[in-house]
Kinemage of the C-alpha trace (Angstrom):
@kinemage 1
@onewidth
@group {chain A} dominant
@subgroup {mainchain}
@vectorlist {calphas} color= white
{ca met a 1} P 122.991 160.656 124.141
{ca asp a 2} L 123.421 156.744 123.852
{ca lys a 3} L 119.909 156.361 125.937
{ca glu a 4} L 117.928 158.622 123.445
{ca arg a 5} L 115.837 157.168 120.825
{ca thr a 6} L 114.728 158.434 117.600
{ca gly a 7} L 110.988 157.917 117.468
{ca gly a 8} L 109.604 154.391 117.089
{ca arg a 9} L 108.642 151.498 119.429
{ca pro a 10} L 110.996 150.522 122.508
{ca val a 11} L 112.413 147.287 121.315
{ca lys a 12} L 111.248 144.042 123.287
{ca arg a 13} L 113.538 141.120 123.710
{ca gly a 14} L 111.709 137.946 124.163
{ca arg a 15} L 113.142 134.629 125.836
{ca lys a 16} L 114.546 131.912 123.562
{ca lys a 17} L 112.076 128.942 124.031
{ca val a 18} L 113.543 125.919 125.466
{ca cys a 19} L 112.333 122.340 125.089
{ca met a 20} L 110.368 121.476 128.296
{ca phe a 21} L 111.512 117.817 128.167
{ca cys a 22} L 115.180 119.003 127.606
{ca val a 23} L 114.714 121.209 131.036
{ca asp a 24} L 113.376 118.053 132.993
{ca arg a 25} L 116.277 116.208 131.716
{ca ala a 26} L 113.591 113.296 130.646
{ca glu a 27} L 115.333 110.483 128.889
{ca lys a 28} L 111.765 108.775 127.963
{ca ile a 29} L 108.916 111.023 127.178
{ca asp a 30} L 105.668 109.555 128.862
{ca tyr a 31} L 102.793 109.404 126.255
{ca lys a 32} L 100.458 109.203 129.220
{ca asp a 33} L 101.437 112.615 131.045
{ca ile a 34} L 98.866 114.556 129.307
{ca ala a 35} L 99.795 117.714 131.013
{ca lys a 36} L 103.109 117.736 129.187
{ca leu a 37} L 102.042 116.774 125.984
{ca arg a 38} L 98.978 119.373 125.808
{ca lys a 39} L 101.492 122.279 125.322
{ca cys a 40} L 102.762 120.555 122.322
{ca met a 41} L 99.847 119.220 120.463
{ca thr a 42} L 98.138 121.626 117.885
């Protein structure tokens, strides 16, 4: 009975966003690295 749901949509759990500069352990952000900066620009 625990696994039965009472209608509605199934719950999707997304991943927590992680900063790509923190993942690379970058001490300095290279402004000439366009590939990484493009993801941050709007």
